[in-house]
Residue frames as qw, qx, qy, qz and C-alpha x, y, z in Angstrom:
[[0.339, 0.289, 0.490, -0.749, 84.61, 90.52, 12.39],
 [0.578, 0.369, -0.290, -0.668, 83.32, 90.30, 8.82],
 [0.386, 0.195, -0.893, -0.126, 84.39, 86.66, 8.65],
 [0.066, 0.128, 0.859, -0.492, 82.56, 85.86, 11.89],
 [0.477, 0.352, 0.211, -0.777, 79.45, 87.64, 10.62],
 [0.546, 0.335, -0.577, -0.506, 79.58, 85.68, 7.36],
 [0.243, 0.065, -0.961, 0.118, 79.94, 82.40, 9.24],
 [0.240, 0.216, 0.662, -0.676, 77.01, 83.36, 11.46],
 [0.568, 0.365, -0.095, -0.731, 74.79, 84.08, 8.48],
 [0.475, 0.261, -0.792, -0.283, 75.79, 80.79, 6.88],
 [0.069, -0.043, -0.931, 0.355, 74.99, 78.83, 10.06],
 [0.397, 0.310, 0.414, -0.758, 71.63, 80.60, 10.37],
 [0.579, 0.366, -0.382, -0.620, 70.83, 79.82, 6.73],
 [0.355, 0.166, -0.919, -0.051, 71.85, 76.18, 7.18],
 [0.129, 0.140, 0.807, -0.559, 69.67, 75.93, 10.28],
 [0.527, 0.364, 0.141, -0.755, 66.68, 77.35, 8.42],
 [0.526, 0.332, -0.651, -0.435, 67.30, 74.93, 5.56],
 [0.203, 0.046, -0.961, 0.180, 67.40, 71.96, 7.90],
 [0.303, 0.253, 0.599, -0.696, 64.26, 73.14, 9.67],
 [0.576, 0.369, -0.205, -0.700, 62.57, 73.37, 6.30],
 [0.448, 0.218, -0.844, -0.199, 63.61, 69.83, 5.46],
 [0.021, 0.079, 0.887, -0.454, 62.31, 68.60, 8.82],
 [0.465, 0.315, 0.282, -0.778, 58.99, 70.29, 8.10],
 [0.588, 0.329, -0.508, -0.537, 58.76, 68.55, 4.75],
 [0.300, 0.105, -0.945, 0.082, 59.54, 65.16, 6.30],
 [0.187, 0.186, 0.720, -0.642, 56.98, 65.75, 9.03],
 [0.537, 0.339, 0.001, -0.772, 54.36, 66.86, 6.51],
 [0.486, 0.258, -0.740, -0.386, 54.92, 63.73, 4.42],
 [0.078, -0.047, -0.955, 0.283, 53.77, 61.61, 7.37],
 [0.336, 0.432, 0.538, -0.641, 50.32, 63.23, 7.24],
 [0.076, 0.190, 0.750, 0.629, 47.94, 62.53, 4.37],
 [0.229, 0.528, 0.516, -0.634, 44.85, 64.60, 3.73],
 [0.525, 0.725, 0.437, -0.088, 42.46, 65.91, 1.11],
 [0.334, 0.918, -0.157, -0.144, 44.27, 67.06, -2.02],
 [0.368, -0.597, 0.681, 0.212, 47.44, 64.99, -1.53],
 [0.860, 0.434, -0.176, -0.203, 48.70, 62.82, -4.38],
 [0.151, 0.658, -0.735, 0.061, 51.38, 60.19, -4.83],
 [0.564, 0.109, -0.818, -0.008, 52.44, 56.68, -3.92],
 [0.003, 0.014, -0.756, 0.654, 51.74, 57.09, -0.20],
 [0.556, 0.146, 0.163, -0.802, 48.15, 57.97, -1.00],
 [0.704, 0.205, -0.548, -0.403, 47.87, 55.02, -3.37],
 [0.357, 0.106, -0.881, 0.291, 49.23, 52.66, -0.69],
 [0.249, 0.069, 0.564, -0.784, 46.74, 54.06, 1.82],
 [0.658, 0.195, -0.122, -0.717, 43.89, 53.62, -0.65],
 [0.569, 0.185, -0.788, -0.149, 44.95, 50.03, -1.27],
 [0.127, -0.017, -0.854, 0.504, 44.64, 49.23, 2.42],
 [0.402, 0.196, 0.350, -0.823, 41.30, 51.01, 2.74],
 [0.639, 0.230, -0.449, -0.581, 40.06, 49.20, -0.36],
 [0.470, 0.085, -0.877, 0.052, 41.03, 45.79, 1.01],
 [0.014, 0.101, 0.737, -0.669, 39.41, 46.64, 4.33],
 [0.029, 0.578, 0.797, 0.174, 36.17, 47.50, 2.58],
 [0.099, -0.694, -0.308, 0.643, 36.16, 51.21, 3.37],
 [0.148, 0.552, -0.339, -0.747, 36.95, 52.39, -0.17],
 [0.738, 0.358, 0.542, -0.181, 34.81, 51.15, -3.04],
 [0.608, 0.783, -0.115, -0.063, 37.01, 52.31, -5.93],
 [0.881, 0.118, -0.075, 0.452, 40.44, 51.18, -7.08],
 [0.463, -0.641, 0.010, 0.612, 43.43, 53.19, -5.78],
 [0.486, 0.817, 0.194, 0.244, 44.19, 56.27, -7.88],
 [0.598, 0.014, -0.145, 0.788, 46.87, 58.07, -5.88],
 [0.063, -0.450, -0.066, -0.889, 44.61, 61.10, -5.39],
 [0.144, -0.309, -0.754, 0.561, 43.24, 61.86, -1.91],
 [0.223, -0.304, -0.350, -0.858, 39.78, 63.07, -2.87],
 [0.555, -0.297, 0.184, -0.755, 36.35, 63.07, -1.19],
 [0.909, -0.073, -0.341, -0.227, 35.91, 59.29, -1.45],
 [0.640, 0.166, -0.578, 0.479, 39.22, 58.65, 0.30],
 [0.096, -0.337, 0.399, -0.847, 38.45, 61.25, 2.94],
 [0.757, -0.246, -0.043, -0.604, 35.09, 59.57, 3.60],
 [0.880, 0.031, -0.471, 0.058, 36.79, 56.16, 3.82],
 [0.376, 0.268, -0.564, 0.685, 39.32, 57.50, 6.32],
 [0.383, -0.324, 0.259, -0.825, 36.56, 59.02, 8.44],
 [0.879, -0.158, -0.229, -0.387, 34.61, 55.75, 8.44],
 [0.759, 0.108, -0.549, 0.334, 37.72, 53.86, 9.53],
 [0.110, 0.329, -0.472, 0.811, 38.49, 56.40, 12.24],
 [0.626, -0.312, 0.066, -0.712, 34.94, 56.11, 13.55],
 [0.931, -0.083, -0.321, -0.154, 35.07, 52.31, 13.65],
 [0.709, 0.143, -0.475, 0.501, 38.52, 52.35, 15.29],
 [0.465, -0.804, -0.322, 0.182, 37.45, 54.85, 17.97],
 [0.513, -0.053, 0.057, 0.855, 39.84, 57.50, 16.68],
 [0.094, 0.612, 0.142, -0.773, 39.32, 61.24, 16.28],
 [0.543, 0.521, 0.619, 0.226, 37.24, 61.59, 13.10],
 [0.028, 0.788, -0.077, -0.610, 38.73, 64.28, 10.87],
 [0.790, 0.598, 0.135, -0.015, 39.53, 62.48, 7.61],
 [0.214, 0.843, -0.486, 0.087, 43.24, 63.19, 8.05],
 [0.958, -0.043, -0.231, 0.161, 45.75, 60.35, 8.21],
 [0.097, -0.838, 0.452, -0.291, 48.11, 61.42, 10.95],
 [0.104, 0.442, -0.864, 0.216, 50.34, 59.30, 13.15],
 [0.475, -0.039, 0.734, -0.484, 47.58, 57.58, 15.15],
 [0.787, 0.400, 0.125, -0.452, 45.37, 56.80, 12.17],
 [0.552, 0.577, -0.591, -0.116, 48.28, 55.51, 10.09],
 [0.085, -0.365, 0.874, -0.311, 49.46, 53.39, 13.03],
 [0.617, 0.102, 0.614, -0.482, 46.02, 51.84, 13.49],
 [0.762, 0.509, -0.150, -0.373, 45.53, 51.18, 9.77],
 [0.388, 0.534, -0.750, 0.034, 48.88, 49.40, 9.67],
 [0.308, -0.213, 0.825, -0.424, 47.98, 47.41, 12.80],
 [0.757, 0.269, 0.340, -0.489, 44.69, 46.27, 11.31],
 [0.669, 0.570, -0.415, -0.235, 46.43, 45.27, 8.08],
 [0.181, 0.451, -0.854, 0.186, 49.03, 43.18, 9.92],
 [0.456, -0.058, 0.734, -0.499, 46.49, 41.57, 12.24],
 [0.789, 0.371, 0.078, -0.483, 44.20, 40.67, 9.33],
 [0.543, 0.527, -0.645, -0.106, 47.10, 38.88, 7.66],
 [0.060, -0.265, 0.897, -0.348, 47.68, 36.80, 10.79],
 [0.617, 0.154, 0.505, -0.584, 43.97, 36.05, 11.19],
 [0.763, 0.466, -0.208, -0.398, 43.68, 34.98, 7.56],
 [0.434, 0.488, -0.756, 0.040, 46.79, 32.83, 7.78],
 [0.039, -0.196, 0.874, -0.442, 46.02, 31.25, 11.14],
 [0.318, 0.265, 0.753, -0.512, 42.23, 30.99, 11.20],
 [0.371, 0.211, -0.372, -0.824, 40.71, 31.23, 7.73],
 [0.444, -0.118, -0.847, -0.267, 39.15, 27.79, 8.22],
 [0.127, -0.256, -0.757, 0.587, 37.68, 28.76, 11.59],
 [0.021, -0.785, -0.617, -0.051, 34.30, 30.29, 12.42],
 [0.104, 0.808, 0.033, 0.580, 33.91, 34.04, 12.61],
 [0.616, -0.772, 0.079, -0.133, 34.23, 33.83, 16.38],
 [0.890, -0.183, 0.141, 0.394, 37.43, 31.85, 15.92],
 [0.513, 0.543, 0.091, 0.659, 38.84, 34.58, 13.69],
 [0.230, -0.862, 0.032, -0.451, 38.00, 37.30, 16.20],
 [0.834, -0.544, 0.047, 0.083, 39.61, 35.16, 18.89],
 [0.792, 0.114, 0.062, 0.597, 42.97, 35.09, 17.10],
 [0.188, 0.695, 0.037, 0.694, 42.87, 38.87, 16.69],
 [0.548, -0.786, -0.024, -0.287, 41.98, 39.22, 20.37],
 [0.886, -0.302, -0.003, 0.352, 45.01, 37.18, 21.39],
 [0.549, 0.403, 0.023, 0.732, 47.27, 39.56, 19.46],
 [0.161, -0.759, -0.023, -0.630, 45.73, 42.53, 21.28],
 [0.781, -0.618, -0.049, -0.074, 45.96, 40.76, 24.63],
 [0.832, -0.038, -0.035, 0.552, 49.65, 40.13, 24.05],
 [0.280, 0.604, 0.007, 0.746, 50.21, 43.78, 23.21],
 [0.402, -0.737, 0.030, -0.542, 48.71, 44.68, 26.58],
 [0.908, -0.395, -0.102, 0.090, 50.69, 42.10, 28.54],
 [0.213, -0.870, 0.440, 0.061, 54.02, 42.80, 30.23],
 [0.733, -0.226, 0.620, 0.165, 55.19, 39.37, 29.05],
 [0.649, 0.461, 0.485, 0.362, 55.10, 40.31, 25.36],
 [0.305, 0.098, 0.186, 0.929, 56.26, 43.18, 23.13],
 [0.078, 0.565, 0.495, -0.656, 54.20, 46.34, 23.53],
 [0.352, 0.451, -0.248, -0.782, 53.37, 47.01, 19.87],
 [0.867, 0.301, 0.253, -0.307, 51.23, 45.02, 17.45],
 [0.609, 0.671, -0.419, -0.053, 54.06, 44.85, 14.92],
 [0.061, 0.546, -0.796, 0.254, 56.53, 43.43, 17.42],
 [0.685, -0.074, 0.595, -0.413, 53.98, 41.01, 18.84],
 [0.863, 0.437, 0.073, -0.242, 53.32, 39.63, 15.37],
 [0.609, 0.658, -0.429, 0.110, 56.97, 39.53, 14.31],
 [0.489, -0.606, 0.592, -0.208, 58.23, 38.02, 17.55],
 [0.253, 0.386, -0.866, -0.193, 60.24, 34.92, 16.67],
 [0.237, -0.095, -0.966, -0.046, 58.10, 31.78, 16.35],
 [0.287, 0.139, 0.489, -0.812, 55.04, 33.57, 17.73],
 [0.696, 0.411, 0.245, -0.536, 52.72, 32.80, 14.81],
 [0.671, 0.047, 0.685, 0.280, 52.95, 29.90, 12.37],
 [0.514, 0.782, 0.349, 0.051, 51.51, 32.02, 9.56],
 [0.030, 0.944, -0.296, -0.143, 54.44, 34.42, 9.77],
 [0.494, -0.477, 0.698, 0.201, 56.95, 31.57, 9.87],
 [0.579, 0.156, 0.762, 0.244, 55.55, 29.59, 6.92],
 [0.121, -0.042, 0.454, 0.882, 54.66, 32.54, 4.69],
 [0.009, -0.613, -0.769, -0.180, 50.86, 32.43, 4.91],
 [0.167, -0.684, -0.268, 0.657, 51.11, 35.90, 6.42],
 [0.095, -0.306, 0.414, 0.852, 51.85, 37.16, 2.91],
 [0.092, 0.435, 0.830, 0.336, 48.49, 36.00, 1.54],
 [0.181, -0.314, -0.120, -0.924, 45.91, 38.75, 0.89],
 [0.156, 0.155, 0.781, -0.584, 43.46, 38.80, 3.82],
 [0.054, -0.512, -0.779, -0.358, 39.79, 38.16, 3.18],
 [0.215, -0.551, -0.089, -0.801, 37.21, 40.88, 3.94],
 [0.753, -0.547, -0.302, -0.204, 35.94, 38.81, 6.86],
 [0.729, -0.110, -0.325, 0.592, 39.44, 38.76, 8.37],
 [0.143, 0.335, -0.086, 0.927, 39.46, 42.56, 8.42],
 [0.523, -0.546, -0.220, -0.617, 36.01, 42.65, 10.00],
 [0.831, -0.367, -0.391, 0.151, 37.08, 40.16, 12.67],
 [0.529, 0.061, -0.264, 0.804, 40.05, 42.36, 13.51],
 [0.124, -0.440, -0.037, -0.888, 37.89, 45.48, 13.78],
 [0.708, -0.532, -0.320, -0.336, 35.51, 43.69, 16.14],
 [0.783, -0.244, -0.349, 0.453, 38.46, 42.67, 18.31],
 [0.301, 0.261, -0.118, 0.910, 39.81, 46.23, 18.24],
 [0.368, -0.472, -0.110, -0.793, 36.41, 47.39, 19.49],
 [0.372, -0.403, 0.592, -0.591, 36.57, 45.09, 22.49],
 [0.932, -0.008, -0.072, -0.356, 35.04, 41.78, 21.42],
 [0.098, 0.538, -0.826, 0.135, 37.18, 39.09, 23.07],
 [0.897, -0.131, -0.218, -0.361, 35.73, 35.58, 23.00],
 [0.701, 0.212, -0.595, 0.332, 38.99, 34.29, 24.52],
 [0.602, -0.773, -0.194, -0.054, 38.40, 36.04, 27.85],
 [0.223, -0.915, 0.336, 0.017, 41.84, 37.59, 27.88],
 [0.935, -0.070, 0.252, 0.241, 43.89, 34.66, 26.59],
 [0.030, 0.845, -0.423, -0.325, 47.43, 35.28, 25.36],
 [0.140, -0.314, 0.895, 0.284, 48.02, 31.84, 23.83],
 [0.833, 0.250, 0.171, -0.463, 46.18, 29.52, 21.47],
 [0.040, -0.396, 0.877, 0.269, 47.01, 26.25, 19.78],
 [0.815, 0.095, -0.322, -0.473, 45.50, 23.35, 17.91],
 [0.613, -0.454, 0.613, -0.204, 45.81, 20.35, 20.27],
 [0.934, 0.248, 0.249, -0.059, 45.63, 17.91, 17.36],
 [0.749, 0.563, -0.066, 0.343, 48.76, 19.19, 15.66],
 [0.178, -0.904, 0.328, -0.207, 50.73, 21.07, 18.35],
 [0.861, 0.171, -0.397, 0.267, 54.17, 19.53, 18.92],
 [0.152, 0.499, -0.478, 0.707, 55.50, 21.80, 21.66],
 [0.517, -0.373, -0.750, 0.177, 54.84, 20.09, 24.98],
 [0.186, -0.117, -0.381, 0.898, 55.21, 23.37, 26.85],
 [0.309, -0.182, -0.240, -0.902, 52.03, 24.83, 25.35],
 [0.612, -0.353, -0.663, -0.245, 49.99, 22.05, 26.94],
 [0.443, -0.254, -0.603, 0.613, 51.09, 23.27, 30.37],
 [0.091, -0.150, 0.023, -0.984, 49.27, 26.58, 29.94],
 [0.245, 0.314, 0.738, -0.544, 45.95, 26.97, 31.75],
 [0.066, 0.373, 0.745, 0.549, 43.05, 26.45, 29.36],
 [0.196, 0.200, 0.256, -0.925, 40.53, 29.29, 29.26],
 [0.686, 0.419, 0.296, -0.515, 38.20, 28.21, 26.47],
 [0.428, -0.012, 0.781, 0.454, 37.98, 26.25, 23.24],
 [0.475, 0.648, 0.088, -0.589, 36.75, 27.75, 19.98],
 [0.754, 0.556, -0.273, -0.219, 36.67, 25.57, 16.90],
 [0.903, 0.183, -0.302, 0.245, 39.99, 23.79, 16.45],
 [0.313, 0.532, -0.414, 0.669, 41.85, 26.07, 18.83],
 [0.611, -0.585, -0.460, 0.270, 42.39, 25.92, 22.56],
 [0.099, 0.788, -0.113, 0.597, 42.89, 29.35, 24.13],
 [0.765, -0.371, -0.393, 0.349, 45.03, 29.58, 27.21],
 [0.145, -0.951, 0.133, -0.239, 46.70, 31.90, 29.69]]
């Protein structure tokens, strides 16, 4: 009986310990005022590149970072509370990835052409014919030349971020297109079979 009681206490203690660890892991996914560390610094780096934070990353989540998060949340149509939870983190990461594609694929295009590339990414995310997350749309094999040839790794320009935010907020000059290509350099004959929707700069947008 004593042995069973001891085992029961041990199991209860182990369960409480694991629950505590889960709580710590869960808490680490949320960043808010007063937090410090590498995660905060990484967040600040993204907000700085996007133009929401006007000071270099410090690793301290203070009033300037909170204000930057709120401004981003407002622009991204998220709940504005200055706390980086799952949805805010997800959207920040999406914008970062999309801006890299836009910069790599359309940095020589007009502003409308940049927004158009971002819009295609969003249109693919919403299509049953493509992956259902921004990350998987972008990383789908051979989907974007910039990912394949390494231009995706170049730091995006401020205008690339702005183009992405405009697309996120509903600006779609492609009228729902899920494909685009440069007819002067495209080598895949299949892409020419897609129905043309519009042309913007050097790109043809198609469905």
